[in-house]
C-alpha positions as CSV (number, residue, x, y, z in Angstrom):
1,X,0.0,0.0,0.0
2,X,1.4,3.4,-0.9
3,X,1.5,6.1,1.7
4,X,0.4,9.6,0.9
5,X,2.3,12.5,2.6
6,X,-0.1,14.8,4.5
7,X,0.4,18.3,5.7
8,X,0.9,16.8,9.2
9,X,3.7,14.6,7.9
10,X,5.4,17.5,6.2
11,X,5.0,19.7,9.3
12,X,6.5,17.0,11.5
13,X,9.4,16.3,9.0
14,X,10.2,20.0,8.7
15,X,11.0,20.2,12.4
16,X,13.5,17.4,12.1
17,X,17.3,17.6,11.7
18,X,16.9,15.4,8.6
19,X,14.8,18.0,6.9
20,X,17.7,20.5,6.9
21,X,20.1,18.0,5.4
22,X,17.6,16.4,2.9
23,X,15.6,19.4,1.5
24,X,18.3,20.7,-0.9
25,X,18.7,17.2,-2.4
26,X,14.9,16.8,-2.8
27,X,14.7,20.2,-4.6
28,X,17.7,19.4,-6.8
29,X,15.9,16.2,-7.8
30,X,12.7,18.0,-8.7
31,X,14.7,20.6,-10.7
32,X,16.6,17.9,-12.6
33,X,13.3,16.0,-13.3
34,X,11.4,19.1,-14.5
35,X,14.1,20.9,-16.5
36,X,15.5,18.8,-19.3
37,X,17.9,21.5,-20.4
38,X,19.8,22.0,-17.1
39,X,23.3,23.3,-17.7
40,X,24.6,23.1,-14.2
41,X,23.4,22.9,-10.6
42,X,24.8,22.9,-7.1
43,X,22.6,21.9,-4.2
44,X,24.8,20.6,-1.3
45,X,22.8,18.2,0.8
46,X,23.3,15.5,3.4
47,X,26.6,16.1,5.3
48,X,27.5,19.0,3.0
49,X,24.2,20.8,3.6
50,X,25.7,23.1,6.3
51,X,28.4,24.5,4.1
52,X,28.7,28.3,3.6
53,X,27.2,30.1,0.7
54,X,23.9,29.7,-1.2
55,X,21.8,26.7,-0.5
56,X,21.5,26.1,-4.2
57,X,22.3,27.4,-7.6
58,X,20.8,26.3,-10.9
59,X,21.7,27.3,-14.5
60,X,18.7,26.4,-16.6
61,X,18.3,26.8,-20.4
62,X,14.5,26.2,-20.4
63,X,12.7,27.0,-17.2
64,X,9.2,26.3,-16.1
65,X,6.6,27.8,-13.8
66,X,8.7,26.7,-10.7
67,X,12.3,27.2,-12.0
68,X,13.3,30.3,-13.9
69,X,15.5,30.3,-17.0
70,X,19.2,31.2,-16.6
71,X,20.8,31.3,-13.2
72,X,18.7,31.1,-10.1
73,X,19.9,31.2,-6.5
74,X,18.1,29.2,-3.8
75,X,17.8,29.5,-0.1
76,X,16.0,27.0,2.1
77,X,14.4,26.8,5.5
78,X,12.8,23.9,7.2
79,X,11.4,25.4,10.3
80,X,8.5,27.4,11.6
81,X,10.2,30.8,11.5
82,X,10.7,30.7,7.7
83,X,9.8,34.3,7.1
84,X,12.4,35.7,9.4
85,X,15.0,33.3,8.0
86,X,14.2,34.2,4.5
87,X,14.5,37.9,5.2
88,X,17.8,37.5,7.0
89,X,19.2,35.3,4.3
90,X,18.0,37.7,1.6
91,X,19.7,40.7,3.2
92,X,22.9,38.8,3.8
93,X,23.1,37.4,0.3
94,X,22.1,40.6,-1.5
95,X,24.8,42.4,0.4
96,X,27.4,39.9,-0.9
97,X,26.2,40.2,-4.5
98,X,26.3,44.0,-4.6
């Protein structure tokens, strides 16, 4: 019998340490599966997920509704305070890019 992930499952998983390590790899797999013309990507995950820098970078020739064309930079959060984390990460990364 197949198991369906519910919102409760995702909420519980998002609060686990495994979520922080696994989320970039899951997103990378979704990008690879949905973008057949992917030139390059870097989404450190697992033990490498806590490295410095962007959480992910994708260079895509043909994007889609979820992945933009050309270079996109990704930041992830797997906790309840995602808005604050996103704002902090954005300010920190924008400062480095300017």
